[in-house]
C-alpha positions in Angstrom: -11.0 12.5 1.6 -8.8 13.3 -1.3 -7.8 10.5 -3.7 -4.7 10.4 -5.8 -4.1 7.6 -8.4 -1.1 6.2 -10.2 -1.0 3.9 -13.2 2.0 1.9 -12.0 4.5 1.6 -9.2 7.0 4.1 -10.6 4.4 6.8 -10.9 3.2 6.0 -7.3 6.7 6.4 -6.0 7.1 9.7 -7.8 3.9 11.0 -6.2 4.9 9.7 -2.8 8.1 11.8 -3.0 6.2 15.0 -3.5 3.7 15.2 -0.6 2.7 13.4 2.5 -0.2 10.9 2.4 -2.2 9.5 5.3 -2.4 6.0 3.8 -1.4 4.2 0.6 -3.7 1.7 -1.1 -1.2 -0.4 -3.2 -2.3 -2.8 -6.0 0.1 -5.7 -5.8 -0.1 -6.6 -9.5 0.5 -3.3 -11.3 2.2 -3.2 -14.7 5.9 -2.5 -14.7 7.0 -2.0 -11.1 4.6 -4.1 -9.0 3.2 -3.1 -5.6 5.6 -5.2 -3.6 8.7 -3.7 -5.2 7.2 -0.2 -5.0 6.6 -0.8 -1.3 10.1 -2.1 -0.7 11.5 1.0 -2.4 9.2 3.3 -0.4 10.4 1.7 2.9 14.0 1.7 1.9 14.0 5.4 1.3 13.7 8.2 3.9 11.1 10.3 2.2 7.9 11.8 3.4 6.0 8.6 3.3 8.6 6.1 4.5 6.4 5.1 7.5 3.0 5.7 5.9 0.7 2.7 6.3 0.5 0.7 3.0 -2.6 -1.4 2.4 -1.9 -3.9 -0.4 -4.7 -5.5 -2.3 -4.6 -8.4 -4.7 -6.7 -11.3 -6.2 -3.9 -13.6 -5.1 -5.0 -14.9 -1.7 -2.6 -17.8 -1.1 -0.7 -17.6 2.2 2.7 -17.2 0.5 1.4 -14.3 -1.6 0.0 -12.5 1.5 3.3 -13.1 3.4 5.3 -11.7 0.4 3.3 -8.5 0.7 4.0 -8.2 4.4 7.7 -9.0 3.9 7.8 -6.2 1.3 6.6 -3.8 4.0 2.9 -3.6 3.6 1.1 -3.0 6.9 -2.1 -4.6 5.8 -3.6 -6.6 3.0 -7.0 -7.0 1.3 -8.4 -9.4 -1.2 -10.0 -8.4 -4.5 -12.7 -7.8 -5.2 -12.5 -5.2 -2.4 -15.2 -5.5 0.2 -16.1 -2.0 1.4 -16.4 -3.2 5.0 -13.0 -4.8 4.9 -11.6 -1.6 3.3 -13.0 0.6 6.1 -11.7 -1.8 8.7 -8.2 -1.6 7.2 -8.4 2.2 7.0 -9.3 2.2 10.7 -6.4 0.0 11.6 -4.1 2.2 9.5 -5.4 5.3 11.3 -4.9 3.7 14.7 -1.3 2.8 13.9 -0.6 6.3 12.7 -2.2 7.9 15.8 -0.1 5.6 18.1 
């Protein structure tokens, strides 16, 4: 596995324009451009990663917060702190969607 990180949503979008990724783990509450808006912009474009699965994660677990992530275009969502088993399960779901 190769991991690439970004400090905020704008940097993430720049990196997503330059090469294809298998999956994106997107923090919902990044400084500047948050994860929901970054995902909206990713989905609105037609770049390399337009359809790449985006797994959002946040400490905000209220139903409306999770629904806002899905409406932004995130394909899955995880609660912070990240549970490794939940992360692996989400990565398996993303891989299954990509393979289909």
